[in-house]
N, C-alpha and C positions, 0 to 999 in steps of 0.2 A: 410509266403512262397505264394512266385505264384503257378498258378498249373500248372504244366509241366509234361506230364503221364509215361516219361521214365522217371526224377528225381522220381518222386514219386515210380517210380519201384527198380528201384539203389536203395534206400533203406530199399528193402523188399528181404534178400536173396538166401528166400526158393524159390521163384516165377522166379530163375536162373537155373533150370532143363530140365531132361527132363525126360522122364515117357516112357517106349514102344518104346521107339527110337524118341519119339516127342513132344516139349516144353512143357512144362507143363502149358499148363489154367486150373487153378485157380478159379471153381466158387461153391464152399461149404462154402460160405461165413459166412453163416446162422445157420451152427452149429460149424464153427470158420473162427477166422479174420487170419491171418498171422503177425509176430510181424516185426513190424522193429528196424534196428540192435540194434538203439540208448536201445527201451530192454528190448537183449537180454545181451547187452555192460553191462546195471545197474545194471542185473545178478550176475555178471561176479565182476562185480566191487565191490560190498555188499559184496563177498563171498573173493574177497582177497585183499580186503582193511577194510571192516568197519567190519566185522561179529563179532556179537554181541548177547547178549539179549537186546529189549531198557525196557525203564523205572525203574526208581527207582538206575538208575545205575551210579558207583563212578567214573566213568575211559571216555578215553577220543573216546573206540570208541564205549564206551555206545550210552555214551552220541551225537555221528554223526550220526547213526543208531534208536535211539531215534527222533531226529530232521530229518533224511530223511521220518521216518516214515510215520510224522506227516506231516512233509507236502506233501505227497498225500492225504491223508486224509482232510486239506484244497484244494487242485486240485478237489477231486470227489464234494467234497462243491461247486465250483467253478461251477462244471462242469455240474451241477441238479440245481443251485442256492439257496440251502437248506440258512436257516438263520444264521445255526450255523453249525461249526464242531463238531459239540458235537452231532447229525443227526444223524451222517454220522459212521457206524457200519460196520467193513470188517467183510466179512464172508468165504465159500466156494463157493460159487455161488449164483445165482439165486434159488434152489430147494431149499439150508437150509436156505435162508436167507427169503425165505416164506414157510418154516419147523418153524423158529424161534416165525414165527407171532403165526402159530399156534396154538402152542406147548407152548405160555407166554398170548397174549391176547388172545388168542382162548378158555383156558384152562380160562380165569380170569371172560370173559365178557359173555363170549356165551355159554347160561344152554338149557333145554329141553325146545322146541319147537318156539325156536327161530332159524331164518332163516342165510342162507351164499345163496349171488349171482353170477356165474360164467354164462360162456358162453361155447356155443356150441365147439366154435375156440382153446380153450386152451389145451397147455402144459400138458402133465400130473402131473410136478412138479406144478401144479395147479389147478389138480383138485384130485391129492391119498390126500393131506396133509388136505381138506376140505371134505372127505367123512370118514377119518380114524376121525378126528374131532366131526363130526359131529355122527360117530356112539358109541363116549364116553360120548359122552353129552345128545343125543336123540334130537340135531337138525337136523334140514333141510336145504338142500341140492335142491338149483333151480337152472335152467340151463334158462339159455336166448338162443333162437334159432338163428339160420339164415337164411339171402334171399342167392336161385340161386346159385346168382355171387360173395357170401361169406362174403356179407355185414353184419350186425347185425342188429337184428329186433328191432329196435326199441322202437317202438310202445309196440313191447311184454313185453319189457324190463320195463316200464311204469306199466305193469300190474302185475309186479310181488312184484317192489315191493311195502312195509306197513311197518307198526310200528313194526313187529314181524323185520324186515331188521336189523342183527349188521350189519353187513361188504358186500361188494363189491370186488368182488378180481375179475380180469377184466388184460387180455393180452392189454397193448397198442398197440403193432401190431403183427400180427398173424407170429407163423414162419414158416408153414406149406403154407397161403395164399398171404402172404403179407401186408392184410386188413391194416388200421389204423384205430382205431376205436376211437366214438366222446368224448377221456374221459374227458375232460372237460366239455359235456354236463351230463357222465352221474354222474361224480364226486357231481358236482349240484344237481344232483337227488337225487343221496342218502344220500346227508345231508338233505337235506331237510326232509328225513324220521328216522335223525338221525344215520345213520349208518358211517358207517366208510369203505374209500378208498383202496385198494392196489394194486395200478400198477406193471403189468409182464413189467418191461422193459427192461429185455435177448435180444431183436430185435430191439428197436423205441430207442437203449439212440446210435446205432453205426448208425445212418441213420438221426433221427431231437431230434432240440432241444428242451430238458424238462426242466422248471423250475415248480420245486415243487411247489414255492409258489405261479407263480400266475394260477397254475392246482389248487393245494390247495389238494394235494395228504396225505392222511396219513400217507400209506407209496407206497412208490417205491424201487423195487428190479430189480439188472439190476448183471452181469458177466461180469468181468473186458475179458475174453480170446476170447470173442464177438463183443468186439474195440479195440483191434491190445495191449490186453494184456495178460499177463502171465493164465495158464492156474490152477486152484484150487483155486480162489481168487475171491469173491463176495463183493457187497454194497448190504444194508439195511437202505433206509433213513424212518427215523418216524418221526413225529413231536414230539416236546421235550416234553409236556405235557404227550399224549401216550406213549412216550418211560417211561417216570419216571413212569408210573402207570401200570407200566408191570410187570409182574419176570421175576427172571433170569433166562437164558433157560438152563447154561449149571452152572454146580457149580468148584469150583479152585481157583488158581492165578490166579492173579489181576483182579479179579473180585470182591475181597472182599478190602471194611475198616478194619475189624474187625475181628479175629476168639477165637471165647475160643467153649472151648466142652461145654458147657453153649448154647452160641448166636453166629451168624453171622451178619454182619455189610456189608452191599450190597454196594457195588461201585456210585460211580455217573455216569451217561453213556458219552462217549460209551462205557467202561469198563465193565460195570455194563451184557456187552454181550458178552463181547470179553476174554473169562476161557482161561490162558493159554496161552503158549510161541506162539501168531501170526507169521505167513503165512509174516514175516519179509522181506525177500528178494522178492519174486514177486509185495510186495506192496509196496516197495520202485520204482520196476522198472514198476508197473503199472503209477508212475504218468510220465516217458517218454509216454508212447502212448497216457498219457490227453491231454502232451504238442503237440503231430505230431495231433490233431484231433486241436486243440484251432491254431495252427500254418494254416491250411490251412483254418479253419471257417465247422461248418455244413452246413452253405445255399451251398460255393461248391461240399462241398460235396457231398450232398443231388443232385445236382443237376447233378455234373456227373453223379452219380446212376439213376436218373431217367432219363438220356435220355440212359442209355442203358437200359434197361428194355424196353422203349416207341422204343426201334432199332432193340429188337430180338422179342417182339410182330408183328413188321411192317414186320421180315423176314420169319419167322414163319405162321402168320394168313392164309396164302396161303398154307399150306403144307398140302398134303395129310393124316389124319388118324392122324395128331394133335389134339390134346382135351386137351385144358386150363384148369386149374382150379385152380380155384378162380381169378373174373375179376370185382374185385370192383374198383372204379372208385378212389378213393385214397388209393395209397400201399405203402407199400417200396419195394424195389431189389431184391423181390423175385418170379420168374419164378415156378411155379409149374404147369405140364402138365401128359400128358401118351399118348401114342403110343397106335392107335384099334387095338387092337390084338395082345396085345405084355408086359410081365412083366416089370415090371418099373427095378423088379433085373435087366435083360436081357441088356436094354435100358442103361441103367446105364454102363455094362463092356463093353459092344460095346461102348459108350463114352470115358471109362478109357482104351481102348486100339488105340484110339486117339486122348492122353492128356490129356483128356479134365474130370474135377472131380467134379462128382454130388453126391447131395446128393438122395438116394431112400427109400423108405416103404412109413411108417404111418407116419414119420417125431416126434411120441411119440405128435399124438393127435387120436387114434383110436376111437374114436367118430367123430369127425371131420368129420375122413374118410368115417363112418357109418354114414354121416347124406347124406353123395354124390354117397352111393352103390358102396366106392369103393377099394379093399386092402392096395393102397397108388398112392403116385406118384413117377416121376422123379422132384427133386426139384434142378431147378439154382439159384444160387443167390450170387448176383455179388458187388462188393465194389472198392472204388474208385483208385484202382491199378486197375483193370480190364479196357481194350479198345477194341472196337468198330471193328474193326484184329478179338478178343478173341473171340465176339459177332458171327462175321460172318461167324466165322468155329465150333462154334456151329447148327448157323442154315444148317450150308451143313451137318454134323453130322447127326442133329434128320431128315433131308428131304434122308437122303439117308437110315438114318434105316428102319422109315414108308416109302420108297419106298416097302423094302422087306415084306411087309405081308398089303400093298395096291395100288398093282398096278391095 
């Protein structure tokens, strides 16, 4: 697909509306991206023509639904370059994917005195499950500090690593700051002491090329709704050898081979981790989102988003009272900021009155906000369908708001 911004915007019905009498400018993409019409059509098509439970079916609808469902699994495999589709597990989202690893790998392989390493910039979903596990098992949670610009303190990370380290669970790209972490380097260092590595790819998956074989990560978690797909659907990638060694997460149908009252034999991966009737319609529709990304190409998408981020920084850098939060050299298209003397929520509401949708608050990263000594930020996050004209309107709005408090 040729990069034509008007053509791309035409694929997303939700963008063509007014909010408070102003054309919608949607800059809340780090929370969730909008969905192309092909995704919406695929949802309806499943329910109108193929609605059936999948696997083990003896009729045409079940066969079609199963084939479409497994086609998406293969599309995800290709999207992250996993070795085989059996390494792709469908979940409810990144949060469930991380919890799955904590409750299966963690409970089996992490014990008293073992250590788990995370970073200061983690989303709560990559903090709380490990805190729960450490409390249960007597393990120790260690935290990598960050520099004032929002970059990871890699030297301190190396000091935290030891033979006691069993897992490093790290965000690939920060949802609150946009910082891209040196995950390849982190993975190599962790593996050198025998630790496994989980990557939180919730943000990176929509912006960056991800090759799990080249990275050599043991796990990768992501959410469909952050990459133009439906809500309520996520992916956990795991290396076959690791997944096969892990106990099941949930018990029920599909995750079994044979059940008697005396003993149950569990199914092969990925089905061992997909108990019950799955989110069939959303899985099928997710393939359309992946096809959309594939059609444009990640490098093209990233180049456009990087240009938008650079343009926003250029327009806002001299605004009196504008305070950027997170100025790492390597970032995805997230602009996090405050206006001197104003609460982030008030700024967000004033931008909303101009039709500009941003996110405000701590972004489920309260420890990170504490590190910077702030309550929260205003976050504008850009996607492939955003334009320079929209950036200009954001900058004008921020400048006018800042002028109120910083005359």
